[in-house]
mmCIF file as Biopython writes it, N, C-alpha, C and O atoms, coordinates in Angstrom:
data_model
#
loop_
_atom_site.group_PDB
_atom_site.id
_atom_site.type_symbol
_atom_site.label_atom_id
_atom_site.label_alt_id
_atom_site.label_comp_id
_atom_site.label_asym_id
_atom_site.label_entity_id
_atom_site.label_seq_id
_atom_site.pdbx_PDB_ins_code
_atom_site.Cartn_x
_atom_site.Cartn_y
_atom_site.Cartn_z
_atom_site.occupancy
_atom_site.B_iso_or_equiv
_atom_site.auth_seq_id
_atom_site.auth_asym_id
_atom_site.pdbx_PDB_model_num
ATOM 1   N N  . ALA A ? 1  ? 3.254  -2.909  15.351  1.0 0.0 1  A 1 
ATOM 2   C CA . ALA A ? 1  ? 2.175  -3.341  14.469  1.0 0.0 1  A 1 
ATOM 3   C C  . ALA A ? 1  ? 2.552  -3.015  13.031  1.0 0.0 1  A 1 
ATOM 4   O O  . ALA A ? 1  ? 3.392  -2.153  12.773  1.0 0.0 1  A 1 
ATOM 5   N N  . ALA A ? 2  ? 1.933  -3.704  12.124  1.0 0.0 2  A 1 
ATOM 6   C CA . ALA A ? 2  ? 2.195  -3.498  10.703  1.0 0.0 2  A 1 
ATOM 7   C C  . ALA A ? 2  ? 1.078  -2.670  10.086  1.0 0.0 2  A 1 
ATOM 8   O O  . ALA A ? 2  ? -0.099 -2.865  10.390  1.0 0.0 2  A 1 
ATOM 9   N N  . SER A ? 3  ? 1.460  -1.754  9.223   1.0 0.0 3  A 1 
ATOM 10  C CA . SER A ? 3  ? 0.495  -0.964  8.462   1.0 0.0 3  A 1 
ATOM 11  C C  . SER A ? 3  ? 0.728  -1.253  6.981   1.0 0.0 3  A 1 
ATOM 12  O O  . SER A ? 3  ? 1.865  -1.248  6.511   1.0 0.0 3  A 1 
ATOM 13  N N  . TYR A ? 4  ? -0.343 -1.500  6.262   1.0 0.0 4  A 1 
ATOM 14  C CA . TYR A ? 4  ? -0.262 -1.806  4.834   1.0 0.0 4  A 1 
ATOM 15  C C  . TYR A ? 4  ? -0.758 -0.644  3.987   1.0 0.0 4  A 1 
ATOM 16  O O  . TYR A ? 4  ? -1.107 -0.828  2.821   1.0 0.0 4  A 1 
ATOM 17  N N  . LYS A ? 5  ? -0.790 0.552   4.567   1.0 0.0 5  A 1 
ATOM 18  C CA . LYS A ? 5  ? -1.225 1.739   3.823   1.0 0.0 5  A 1 
ATOM 19  C C  . LYS A ? 5  ? -0.336 1.979   2.610   1.0 0.0 5  A 1 
ATOM 20  O O  . LYS A ? 5  ? -0.803 2.424   1.562   1.0 0.0 5  A 1 
ATOM 21  N N  . LYS A ? 6  ? 0.956  1.676   2.766   1.0 0.0 6  A 1 
ATOM 22  C CA . LYS A ? 6  ? 1.879  1.851   1.638   1.0 0.0 6  A 1 
ATOM 23  C C  . LYS A ? 6  ? 1.489  0.937   0.470   1.0 0.0 6  A 1 
ATOM 24  O O  . LYS A ? 6  ? 1.603  1.330   -0.692  1.0 0.0 6  A 1 
ATOM 25  N N  . LEU A ? 7  ? 1.035  -0.265  0.775   1.0 0.0 7  A 1 
ATOM 26  C CA . LEU A ? 7  ? 0.589  -1.193  -0.264  1.0 0.0 7  A 1 
ATOM 27  C C  . LEU A ? 7  ? -0.593 -0.606  -1.020  1.0 0.0 7  A 1 
ATOM 28  O O  . LEU A ? 7  ? -0.607 -0.601  -2.251  1.0 0.0 7  A 1 
ATOM 29  N N  . PHE A ? 8  ? -1.579 -0.114  -0.289  1.0 0.0 8  A 1 
ATOM 30  C CA . PHE A ? 8  ? -2.779 0.376   -0.942  1.0 0.0 8  A 1 
ATOM 31  C C  . PHE A ? 8  ? -2.530 1.687   -1.676  1.0 0.0 8  A 1 
ATOM 32  O O  . PHE A ? 8  ? -3.202 1.973   -2.668  1.0 0.0 8  A 1 
ATOM 33  N N  . LYS A ? 9  ? -1.576 2.491   -1.206  1.0 0.0 9  A 1 
ATOM 34  C CA . LYS A ? 9  ? -1.181 3.689   -1.955  1.0 0.0 9  A 1 
ATOM 35  C C  . LYS A ? 9  ? -0.486 3.278   -3.246  1.0 0.0 9  A 1 
ATOM 36  O O  . LYS A ? 9  ? -0.706 3.889   -4.291  1.0 0.0 9  A 1 
ATOM 37  N N  . LEU A ? 10 ? 0.350  2.249   -3.181  1.0 0.0 10 A 1 
ATOM 38  C CA . LEU A ? 10 ? 1.029  1.740   -4.373  1.0 0.0 10 A 1 
ATOM 39  C C  . LEU A ? 10 ? 0.011  1.258   -5.402  1.0 0.0 10 A 1 
ATOM 40  O O  . LEU A ? 10 ? 0.161  1.506   -6.598  1.0 0.0 10 A 1 
ATOM 41  N N  . LEU A ? 11 ? -1.026 0.568   -4.929  1.0 0.0 11 A 1 
ATOM 42  C CA . LEU A ? 11 ? -2.070 0.108   -5.844  1.0 0.0 11 A 1 
ATOM 43  C C  . LEU A ? 11 ? -2.760 1.296   -6.520  1.0 0.0 11 A 1 
ATOM 44  O O  . LEU A ? 11 ? -3.030 1.259   -7.720  1.0 0.0 11 A 1 
ATOM 45  N N  . ILE A ? 12 ? -3.040 2.336   -5.754  1.0 0.0 12 A 1 
ATOM 46  C CA . ILE A ? 12 ? -3.662 3.538   -6.326  1.0 0.0 12 A 1 
ATOM 47  C C  . ILE A ? 12 ? -2.732 4.160   -7.367  1.0 0.0 12 A 1 
ATOM 48  O O  . ILE A ? 12 ? -3.166 4.526   -8.459  1.0 0.0 12 A 1 
ATOM 49  N N  . ASP A ? 13 ? -1.451 4.276   -7.018  1.0 0.0 13 A 1 
ATOM 50  C CA . ASP A ? 13 ? -0.476 4.866   -7.949  1.0 0.0 13 A 1 
ATOM 51  C C  . ASP A ? 13 ? -0.381 4.071   -9.245  1.0 0.0 13 A 1 
ATOM 52  O O  . ASP A ? 13 ? -0.122 4.633   -10.309 1.0 0.0 13 A 1 
ATOM 53  N N  . ARG A ? 14 ? -0.590 2.766   -9.151  1.0 0.0 14 A 1 
ATOM 54  C CA . ARG A ? 14 ? -0.500 1.899   -10.334 1.0 0.0 14 A 1 
ATOM 55  C C  . ARG A ? 14 ? -1.861 1.654   -10.978 1.0 0.0 14 A 1 
ATOM 56  O O  . ARG A ? 14 ? -1.985 0.867   -11.916 1.0 0.0 14 A 1 
ATOM 57  N N  . ASP A ? 15 ? -2.869 2.335   -10.464 1.0 0.0 15 A 1 
ATOM 58  C CA . ASP A ? 15 ? -4.230 2.189   -10.972 1.0 0.0 15 A 1 
ATOM 59  C C  . ASP A ? 15 ? -4.644 0.713   -11.000 1.0 0.0 15 A 1 
ATOM 60  O O  . ASP A ? 15 ? -5.162 0.208   -11.996 1.0 0.0 15 A 1 
ATOM 61  N N  . MET A ? 16 ? -4.399 0.049   -9.881  1.0 0.0 16 A 1 
ATOM 62  C CA . MET A ? 16 ? -4.674 -1.383  -9.752  1.0 0.0 16 A 1 
ATOM 63  C C  . MET A ? 16 ? -5.657 -1.602  -8.610  1.0 0.0 16 A 1 
ATOM 64  O O  . MET A ? 16 ? -5.533 -0.978  -7.556  1.0 0.0 16 A 1 
ATOM 65  N N  . LYS A ? 17 ? -6.616 -2.468  -8.808  1.0 0.0 17 A 1 
ATOM 66  C CA . LYS A ? 17 ? -7.609 -2.771  -7.776  1.0 0.0 17 A 1 
ATOM 67  C C  . LYS A ? 17 ? -7.106 -3.904  -6.880  1.0 0.0 17 A 1 
ATOM 68  O O  . LYS A ? 17 ? -6.277 -4.717  -7.290  1.0 0.0 17 A 1 
ATOM 69  N N  . LYS A ? 18 ? -7.628 -3.941  -5.641  1.0 0.0 18 A 1 
ATOM 70  C CA . LYS A ? 18 ? -7.250 -5.002  -4.702  1.0 0.0 18 A 1 
ATOM 71  C C  . LYS A ? 18 ? -7.531 -6.375  -5.286  1.0 0.0 18 A 1 
ATOM 72  O O  . LYS A ? 18 ? -6.736 -7.299  -5.116  1.0 0.0 18 A 1 
ATOM 73  N N  . ILE A ? 19 ? -8.657 -6.515  -5.974  1.0 0.0 19 A 1 
ATOM 74  C CA . ILE A ? 19 ? -9.018 -7.821  -6.546  1.0 0.0 19 A 1 
ATOM 75  C C  . ILE A ? 19 ? -8.009 -8.262  -7.602  1.0 0.0 19 A 1 
ATOM 76  O O  . ILE A ? 19 ? -7.726 -9.453  -7.735  1.0 0.0 19 A 1 
ATOM 77  N N  . GLU A ? 20 ? -7.466 -7.302  -8.355  1.0 0.0 20 A 1 
ATOM 78  C CA . GLU A ? 20 ? -6.447 -7.634  -9.358  1.0 0.0 20 A 1 
ATOM 79  C C  . GLU A ? 20 ? -5.185 -8.158  -8.675  1.0 0.0 20 A 1 
ATOM 80  O O  . GLU A ? 20 ? -4.596 -9.145  -9.116  1.0 0.0 20 A 1 
ATOM 81  N N  . LEU A ? 21 ? -4.780 -7.496  -7.605  1.0 0.0 21 A 1 
ATOM 82  C CA . LEU A ? 21 ? -3.613 -7.965  -6.855  1.0 0.0 21 A 1 
ATOM 83  C C  . LEU A ? 21 ? -3.893 -9.332  -6.243  1.0 0.0 21 A 1 
ATOM 84  O O  . LEU A ? 21 ? -3.043 -10.221 -6.296  1.0 0.0 21 A 1 
ATOM 85  N N  . ALA A ? 22 ? -5.067 -9.504  -5.668  1.0 0.0 22 A 1 
ATOM 86  C CA . ALA A ? 22 ? -5.426 -10.779 -5.034  1.0 0.0 22 A 1 
ATOM 87  C C  . ALA A ? 22 ? -5.342 -11.924 -6.038  1.0 0.0 22 A 1 
ATOM 88  O O  . ALA A ? 22 ? -4.859 -13.008 -5.710  1.0 0.0 22 A 1 
ATOM 89  N N  . GLU A ? 23 ? -5.809 -11.686 -7.254  1.0 0.0 23 A 1 
ATOM 90  C CA . GLU A ? 23 ? -5.747 -12.726 -8.286  1.0 0.0 23 A 1 
ATOM 91  C C  . GLU A ? 23 ? -4.309 -12.967 -8.731  1.0 0.0 23 A 1 
ATOM 92  O O  . GLU A ? 23 ? -3.889 -14.111 -8.905  1.0 0.0 23 A 1 
ATOM 93  N N  . LYS A ? 24 ? -3.565 -11.896 -8.911  1.0 0.0 24 A 1 
ATOM 94  C CA . LYS A ? 24 ? -2.178 -12.015 -9.369  1.0 0.0 24 A 1 
ATOM 95  C C  . LYS A ? 24 ? -1.305 -12.719 -8.335  1.0 0.0 24 A 1 
ATOM 96  O O  . LYS A ? 24 ? -0.445 -13.524 -8.691  1.0 0.0 24 A 1 
ATOM 97  N N  . ALA A ? 25 ? -1.524 -12.417 -7.056  1.0 0.0 25 A 1 
ATOM 98  C CA . ALA A ? 25 ? -0.731 -13.008 -5.977  1.0 0.0 25 A 1 
ATOM 99  C C  . ALA A ? 25 ? -1.353 -14.295 -5.447  1.0 0.0 25 A 1 
ATOM 100 O O  . ALA A ? 25 ? -0.754 -14.978 -4.616  1.0 0.0 25 A 1 
ATOM 101 N N  . ASP A ? 26 ? -2.555 -14.631 -5.924  1.0 0.0 26 A 1 
ATOM 102 C CA . ASP A ? 26 ? -3.303 -15.806 -5.464  1.0 0.0 26 A 1 
ATOM 103 C C  . ASP A ? 26 ? -3.480 -15.781 -3.945  1.0 0.0 26 A 1 
ATOM 104 O O  . ASP A ? 26 ? -3.235 -16.771 -3.257  1.0 0.0 26 A 1 
ATOM 105 N N  . GLN A ? 27 ? -3.914 -14.619 -3.441  1.0 0.0 27 A 1 
ATOM 106 C CA . GLN A ? 27 ? -4.060 -14.392 -1.996  1.0 0.0 27 A 1 
ATOM 107 C C  . GLN A ? 27 ? -5.347 -13.634 -1.707  1.0 0.0 27 A 1 
ATOM 108 O O  . GLN A ? 27 ? -5.297 -12.547 -1.130  1.0 0.0 27 A 1 
ATOM 109 N N  . HIS A ? 28 ? -6.486 -14.171 -2.088  1.0 0.0 28 A 1 
ATOM 110 C CA . HIS A ? 28 ? -7.753 -13.441 -2.006  1.0 0.0 28 A 1 
ATOM 111 C C  . HIS A ? 28 ? -8.114 -13.000 -0.592  1.0 0.0 28 A 1 
ATOM 112 O O  . HIS A ? 28 ? -8.322 -11.808 -0.369  1.0 0.0 28 A 1 
ATOM 113 N N  . SER A ? 29 ? -8.193 -13.901 0.355   1.0 0.0 29 A 1 
ATOM 114 C CA . SER A ? 29 ? -8.636 -13.518 1.701   1.0 0.0 29 A 1 
ATOM 115 C C  . SER A ? 29 ? -7.585 -12.685 2.432   1.0 0.0 29 A 1 
ATOM 116 O O  . SER A ? 29 ? -7.934 -11.817 3.233   1.0 0.0 29 A 1 
ATOM 117 N N  . THR A ? 30 ? -6.324 -12.934 2.170   1.0 0.0 30 A 1 
ATOM 118 C CA . THR A ? 30 ? -5.270 -12.218 2.885   1.0 0.0 30 A 1 
ATOM 119 C C  . THR A ? 30 ? -5.176 -10.766 2.441   1.0 0.0 30 A 1 
ATOM 120 O O  . THR A ? 30 ? -4.931 -9.891  3.271   1.0 0.0 30 A 1 
ATOM 121 N N  . ILE A ? 31 ? -5.360 -10.490 1.170   1.0 0.0 31 A 1 
ATOM 122 C CA . ILE A ? 31 ? -5.318 -9.102  0.694   1.0 0.0 31 A 1 
ATOM 123 C C  . ILE A ? 31 ? -6.436 -8.310  1.362   1.0 0.0 31 A 1 
ATOM 124 O O  . ILE A ? 31 ? -6.238 -7.154  1.736   1.0 0.0 31 A 1 
ATOM 125 N N  . THR A ? 32 ? -7.592 -8.914  1.513   1.0 0.0 32 A 1 
ATOM 126 C CA . THR A ? 32 ? -8.695 -8.261  2.224   1.0 0.0 32 A 1 
ATOM 127 C C  . THR A ? 32 ? -8.317 -8.025  3.678   1.0 0.0 32 A 1 
ATOM 128 O O  . THR A ? 32 ? -8.571 -6.952  4.225   1.0 0.0 32 A 1 
ATOM 129 N N  . LYS A ? 33 ? -7.712 -9.027  4.300   1.0 0.0 33 A 1 
ATOM 130 C CA . LYS A ? 33 ? -7.292 -8.933  5.703   1.0 0.0 33 A 1 
ATOM 131 C C  . LYS A ? 33 ? -6.284 -7.794  5.892   1.0 0.0 33 A 1 
ATOM 132 O O  . LYS A ? 33 ? -6.285 -7.131  6.929   1.0 0.0 33 A 1 
ATOM 133 N N  . MET A ? 34 ? -5.428 -7.570  4.897   1.0 0.0 34 A 1 
ATOM 134 C CA . MET A ? 34 ? -4.394 -6.546  4.987   1.0 0.0 34 A 1 
ATOM 135 C C  . MET A ? 34 ? -4.998 -5.139  5.025   1.0 0.0 34 A 1 
ATOM 136 O O  . MET A ? 34 ? -4.294 -4.176  5.329   1.0 0.0 34 A 1 
ATOM 137 N N  . GLY A ? 35 ? -6.272 -5.012  4.723   1.0 0.0 35 A 1 
ATOM 138 C CA . GLY A ? 35 ? -6.945 -3.726  4.816   1.0 0.0 35 A 1 
ATOM 139 C C  . GLY A ? 35 ? -7.063 -3.238  6.241   1.0 0.0 35 A 1 
ATOM 140 O O  . GLY A ? 35 ? -7.330 -2.059  6.470   1.0 0.0 35 A 1 
ATOM 141 N N  . ASN A ? 36 ? -6.871 -4.118  7.201   1.0 0.0 36 A 1 
ATOM 142 C CA . ASN A ? 36 ? -6.921 -3.760  8.621   1.0 0.0 36 A 1 
ATOM 143 C C  . ASN A ? 36 ? -5.506 -3.548  9.131   1.0 0.0 36 A 1 
ATOM 144 O O  . ASN A ? 36 ? -4.697 -4.475  9.120   1.0 0.0 36 A 1 
ATOM 145 N N  . ASP A ? 37 ? -5.198 -2.327  9.582   1.0 0.0 37 A 1 
ATOM 146 C CA . ASP A ? 37 ? -3.872 -2.086  10.142  1.0 0.0 37 A 1 
ATOM 147 C C  . ASP A ? 37 ? -3.639 -3.032  11.314  1.0 0.0 37 A 1 
ATOM 148 O O  . ASP A ? 37 ? -4.534 -3.283  12.121  1.0 0.0 37 A 1 
ATOM 149 N N  . GLY A ? 38 ? -2.426 -3.545  11.387  1.0 0.0 38 A 1 
ATOM 150 C CA . GLY A ? 38 ? -2.069 -4.458  12.461  1.0 0.0 38 A 1 
ATOM 151 C C  . GLY A ? 38 ? -2.356 -5.909  12.146  1.0 0.0 38 A 1 
ATOM 152 O O  . GLY A ? 38 ? -2.073 -6.786  12.963  1.0 0.0 38 A 1 
ATOM 153 N N  . ALA A ? 39 ? -2.918 -6.185  10.968  1.0 0.0 39 A 1 
ATOM 154 C CA . ALA A ? 39 ? -3.209 -7.564  10.587  1.0 0.0 39 A 1 
ATOM 155 C C  . ALA A ? 39 ? -1.909 -8.361  10.523  1.0 0.0 39 A 1 
ATOM 156 O O  . ALA A ? 39 ? -0.895 -7.875  10.021  1.0 0.0 39 A 1 
ATOM 157 N N  . VAL A ? 40 ? -1.949 -9.566  11.028  1.0 0.0 40 A 1 
ATOM 158 C CA . VAL A ? 40 ? -0.777 -10.447 10.996  1.0 0.0 40 A 1 
ATOM 159 C C  . VAL A ? 40 ? -0.821 -11.236 9.690   1.0 0.0 40 A 1 
ATOM 160 O O  . VAL A ? 40 ? -1.777 -11.959 9.409   1.0 0.0 40 A 1 
ATOM 161 N N  . VAL A ? 41 ? 0.234  -11.077 8.906   1.0 0.0 41 A 1 
ATOM 162 C CA . VAL A ? 41 ? 0.326  -11.719 7.595   1.0 0.0 41 A 1 
ATOM 163 C C  . VAL A ? 41 ? 1.660  -12.446 7.535   1.0 0.0 41 A 1 
ATOM 164 O O  . VAL A ? 41 ? 2.680  -11.915 7.975   1.0 0.0 41 A 1 
ATOM 165 N N  . SER A ? 42 ? 1.658  -13.649 6.995   1.0 0.0 42 A 1 
ATOM 166 C CA . SER A ? 42 ? 2.899  -14.431 6.933   1.0 0.0 42 A 1 
ATOM 167 C C  . SER A ? 42 ? 3.880  -13.819 5.938   1.0 0.0 42 A 1 
ATOM 168 O O  . SER A ? 42 ? 3.495  -13.104 5.012   1.0 0.0 42 A 1 
ATOM 169 N N  . SER A ? 43 ? 5.149  -14.120 6.156   1.0 0.0 43 A 1 
ATOM 170 C CA . SER A ? 43 ? 6.175  -13.607 5.253   1.0 0.0 43 A 1 
ATOM 171 C C  . SER A ? 43 ? 6.006  -14.186 3.850   1.0 0.0 43 A 1 
ATOM 172 O O  . SER A ? 43 ? 6.355  -13.526 2.871   1.0 0.0 43 A 1 
ATOM 173 N N  . ASP A ? 44 ? 5.481  -15.398 3.733   1.0 0.0 44 A 1 
ATOM 174 C CA . ASP A ? 44 ? 5.229  -15.982 2.413   1.0 0.0 44 A 1 
ATOM 175 C C  . ASP A ? 44 ? 4.255  -15.124 1.613   1.0 0.0 44 A 1 
ATOM 176 O O  . ASP A ? 44 ? 4.451  -14.902 0.419   1.0 0.0 44 A 1 
ATOM 177 N N  . VAL A ? 45 ? 3.214  -14.649 2.271   1.0 0.0 45 A 1 
ATOM 178 C CA . VAL A ? 45 ? 2.226  -13.791 1.606   1.0 0.0 45 A 1 
ATOM 179 C C  . VAL A ? 45 ? 2.863  -12.475 1.187   1.0 0.0 45 A 1 
ATOM 180 O O  . VAL A ? 45 ? 2.616  -11.987 0.084   1.0 0.0 45 A 1 
ATOM 181 N N  . LEU A ? 46 ? 3.681  -11.899 2.062   1.0 0.0 46 A 1 
ATOM 182 C CA . LEU A ? 46 ? 4.351  -10.651 1.729   1.0 0.0 46 A 1 
ATOM 183 C C  . LEU A ? 46 ? 5.293  -10.833 0.545   1.0 0.0 46 A 1 
ATOM 184 O O  . LEU A ? 46 ? 5.373  -9.966  -0.326  1.0 0.0 46 A 1 
ATOM 185 N N  . VAL A ? 47 ? 6.001  -11.947 0.508   1.0 0.0 47 A 1 
ATOM 186 C CA . VAL A ? 47 ? 6.916  -12.227 -0.607  1.0 0.0 47 A 1 
ATOM 187 C C  . VAL A ? 47 ? 6.129  -12.376 -1.910  1.0 0.0 47 A 1 
ATOM 188 O O  . VAL A ? 47 ? 6.527  -11.827 -2.937  1.0 0.0 47 A 1 
ATOM 189 N N  . LYS A ? 48 ? 5.021  -13.110 -1.876  1.0 0.0 48 A 1 
ATOM 190 C CA . LYS A ? 48 ? 4.196  -13.268 -3.084  1.0 0.0 48 A 1 
ATOM 191 C C  . LYS A ? 48 ? 3.629  -11.936 -3.545  1.0 0.0 48 A 1 
ATOM 192 O O  . LYS A ? 48 ? 3.561  -11.661 -4.743  1.0 0.0 48 A 1 
ATOM 193 N N  . THR A ? 49 ? 3.225  -11.115 -2.593  1.0 0.0 49 A 1 
ATOM 194 C CA . THR A ? 49 ? 2.683  -9.801  -2.928  1.0 0.0 49 A 1 
ATOM 195 C C  . THR A ? 49 ? 3.756  -8.934  -3.577  1.0 0.0 49 A 1 
ATOM 196 O O  . THR A ? 49 ? 3.506  -8.282  -4.590  1.0 0.0 49 A 1 
ATOM 197 N N  . CYS A ? 50 ? 4.937  -8.930  -2.996  1.0 0.0 50 A 1 
ATOM 198 C CA . CYS A ? 50 ? 6.049  -8.163  -3.563  1.0 0.0 50 A 1 
ATOM 199 C C  . CYS A ? 50 ? 6.400  -8.652  -4.965  1.0 0.0 50 A 1 
ATOM 200 O O  . CYS A ? 50 ? 6.622  -7.852  -5.874  1.0 0.0 50 A 1 
ATOM 201 N N  . ALA A ? 51 ? 6.449  -9.958  -5.128  1.0 0.0 51 A 1 
ATOM 202 C CA . ALA A ? 51 ? 6.777  -10.522 -6.441  1.0 0.0 51 A 1 
ATOM 203 C C  . ALA A ? 51 ? 5.722  -10.131 -7.476  1.0 0.0 51 A 1 
ATOM 204 O O  . ALA A ? 51 ? 6.051  -9.843  -8.626  1.0 0.0 51 A 1 
ATOM 205 N N  . SER A ? 52 ? 4.470  -10.124 -7.067  1.0 0.0 52 A 1 
ATOM 206 C CA . SER A ? 52 ? 3.387  -9.770  -7.982  1.0 0.0 52 A 1 
ATOM 207 C C  . SER A ? 52 ? 3.451  -8.314  -8.403  1.0 0.0 52 A 1 
ATOM 208 O O  . SER A ? 52 ? 3.042  -7.961  -9.509  1.0 0.0 52 A 1 
ATOM 209 N N  . LEU A ? 53 ? 3.966  -7.471  -7.521  1.0 0.0 53 A 1 
ATOM 210 C CA . LEU A ? 53 ? 4.043  -6.034  -7.802  1.0 0.0 53 A 1 
ATOM 211 C C  . LEU A ? 53 ? 5.437  -5.588  -8.240  1.0 0.0 53 A 1 
ATOM 212 O O  . LEU A ? 53 ? 5.655  -4.412  -8.530  1.0 0.0 53 A 1 
ATOM 213 N N  . ASN A ? 54 ? 6.380  -6.535  -8.285  1.0 0.0 54 A 1 
ATOM 214 C CA . ASN A ? 54 ? 7.771  -6.212  -8.599  1.0 0.0 54 A 1 
ATOM 215 C C  . ASN A ? 54 ? 8.245  -5.088  -7.674  1.0 0.0 54 A 1 
ATOM 216 O O  . ASN A ? 54 ? 8.744  -4.055  -8.122  1.0 0.0 54 A 1 
ATOM 217 N N  . SER A ? 55 ? 8.072  -5.323  -6.375  1.0 0.0 55 A 1 
ATOM 218 C CA . SER A ? 55 ? 8.396  -4.316  -5.369  1.0 0.0 55 A 1 
ATOM 219 C C  . SER A ? 55 ? 9.150  -4.978  -4.215  1.0 0.0 55 A 1 
ATOM 220 O O  . SER A ? 55 ? 9.425  -6.177  -4.239  1.0 0.0 55 A 1 
ATOM 221 N N  . THR A ? 56 ? 9.474  -4.171  -3.212  1.0 0.0 56 A 1 
ATOM 222 C CA . THR A ? 56 ? 10.140 -4.688  -2.019  1.0 0.0 56 A 1 
ATOM 223 C C  . THR A ? 56 ? 9.204  -4.589  -0.821  1.0 0.0 56 A 1 
ATOM 224 O O  . THR A ? 56 ? 8.146  -3.964  -0.903  1.0 0.0 56 A 1 
ATOM 225 N N  . MET A ? 57 ? 9.589  -5.200  0.277   1.0 0.0 57 A 1 
ATOM 226 C CA . MET A ? 57 ? 8.784  -5.120  1.502   1.0 0.0 57 A 1 
ATOM 227 C C  . MET A ? 57 ? 8.638  -3.670  1.959   1.0 0.0 57 A 1 
ATOM 228 O O  . MET A ? 57 ? 7.576  -3.273  2.439   1.0 0.0 57 A 1 
ATOM 229 N N  . ASP A ? 58 ? 9.691  -2.887  1.811   1.0 0.0 58 A 1 
ATOM 230 C CA . ASP A ? 58 ? 9.623  -1.479  2.200   1.0 0.0 58 A 1 
ATOM 231 C C  . ASP A ? 58 ? 8.567  -0.717  1.411   1.0 0.0 58 A 1 
ATOM 232 O O  . ASP A ? 58 ? 8.042  0.291   1.882   1.0 0.0 58 A 1 
ATOM 233 N N  . ASP A ? 59 ? 8.257  -1.197  0.217   1.0 0.0 59 A 1 
ATOM 234 C CA . ASP A ? 59 ? 7.253  -0.541  -0.620  1.0 0.0 59 A 1 
ATOM 235 C C  . ASP A ? 59 ? 5.825  -0.820  -0.155  1.0 0.0 59 A 1 
ATOM 236 O O  . ASP A ? 59 ? 4.913  -0.057  -0.474  1.0 0.0 59 A 1 
ATOM 237 N N  . ILE A ? 60 ? 5.618  -1.908  0.597   1.0 0.0 60 A 1 
ATOM 238 C CA . ILE A ? 60 ? 4.240  -2.315  0.893   1.0 0.0 60 A 1 
ATOM 239 C C  . ILE A ? 60 ? 3.870  -2.340  2.378   1.0 0.0 60 A 1 
ATOM 240 O O  . ILE A ? 60 ? 2.685  -2.337  2.713   1.0 0.0 60 A 1 
ATOM 241 N N  . VAL A ? 61 ? 4.855  -2.363  3.268   1.0 0.0 61 A 1 
ATOM 242 C CA . VAL A ? 61 ? 4.539  -2.473  4.686   1.0 0.0 61 A 1 
ATOM 243 C C  . VAL A ? 61 ? 5.384  -1.487  5.492   1.0 0.0 61 A 1 
ATOM 244 O O  . VAL A ? 61 ? 6.538  -1.213  5.164   1.0 0.0 61 A 1 
ATOM 245 N N  . GLU A ? 62 ? 4.776  -0.967  6.547   1.0 0.0 62 A 1 
ATOM 246 C CA . GLU A ? 62 ? 5.473  -0.062  7.447   1.0 0.0 62 A 1 
ATOM 247 C C  . GLU A ? 62 ? 5.206  -0.537  8.878   1.0 0.0 62 A 1 
ATOM 248 O O  . GLU A ? 62 ? 4.074  -0.868  9.231   1.0 0.0 62 A 1 
ATOM 249 N N  . ILE A ? 63 ? 6.247  -0.563  9.680   1.0 0.0 63 A 1 
ATOM 250 C CA . ILE A ? 63 ? 6.103  -0.943  11.078  1.0 0.0 63 A 1 
ATOM 251 C C  . ILE A ? 63 ? 5.829  0.327   11.869  1.0 0.0 63 A 1 
ATOM 252 O O  . ILE A ? 63 ? 6.592  1.291   11.809  1.0 0.0 63 A 1 
ATOM 253 N N  . VAL A ? 64 ? 4.720  0.311   12.617  1.0 0.0 64 A 1 
ATOM 254 C CA . VAL A ? 64 ? 4.336  1.459   13.426  1.0 0.0 64 A 1 
ATOM 255 C C  . VAL A ? 64 ? 4.294  1.036   14.882  1.0 0.0 64 A 1 
ATOM 256 O O  . VAL A ? 64 ? 3.925  -0.098  15.189  1.0 0.0 64 A 1 
ATOM 257 N N  . PRO A ? 65 ? 4.664  1.927   15.774  1.0 0.0 65 A 1 
ATOM 258 C CA . PRO A ? 65 ? 4.675  1.560   17.197  1.0 0.0 65 A 1 
ATOM 259 C C  . PRO A ? 65 ? 3.271  1.326   17.727  1.0 0.0 65 A 1 
ATOM 260 O O  . PRO A ? 65 ? 2.316  1.986   17.317  1.0 0.0 65 A 1 
ATOM 261 N N  . ASP A ? 66 ? 3.162  0.377   18.645  1.0 0.0 66 A 1 
ATOM 262 C CA . ASP A ? 66 ? 1.895  0.149   19.339  1.0 0.0 66 A 1 
ATOM 263 C C  . ASP A ? 66 ? 1.678  1.279   20.328  1.0 0.0 66 A 1 
ATOM 264 O O  . ASP A ? 66 ? 2.606  1.692   21.024  1.0 0.0 66 A 1 
ATOM 265 N N  . ASN A ? 67 ? 0.477  1.768   20.388  1.0 0.0 67 A 1 
ATOM 266 C CA . ASN A ? 67 ? 0.144  2.826   21.353  1.0 0.0 67 A 1 
ATOM 267 C C  . ASN A ? 67 ? -0.554 2.227   22.554  1.0 0.0 67 A 1 
ATOM 268 O O  . ASN A ? 67 ? -1.770 2.343   22.704  1.0 0.0 67 A 1 
ATOM 269 N N  . LYS A ? 68 ? 0.220  1.592   23.399  1.0 0.0 68 A 1 
ATOM 270 C CA . LYS A ? 68 ? -0.363 0.929   24.581  1.0 0.0 68 A 1 
ATOM 271 C C  . LYS A ? 68 ? -0.159 1.748   25.806  1.0 0.0 68 A 1 
ATOM 272 O O  . LYS A ? 68 ? -0.581 1.350   26.892  1.0 0.0 68 A 1 
#
């Protein structure tokens, strides 16, 4: 599963609100969706998010094992 906690920590570190990122990346509903760990997000959205933050995928997403 994917965790986007790193993304939201990055936003806090940069003193940036989710709505600011959503507008900058033009991804309003998806940024909200990313608030749920395990949310499935397309690679296009991740690339736009990274470009908007001048960051890498490693900076915004972490793969965590499923606890099944």
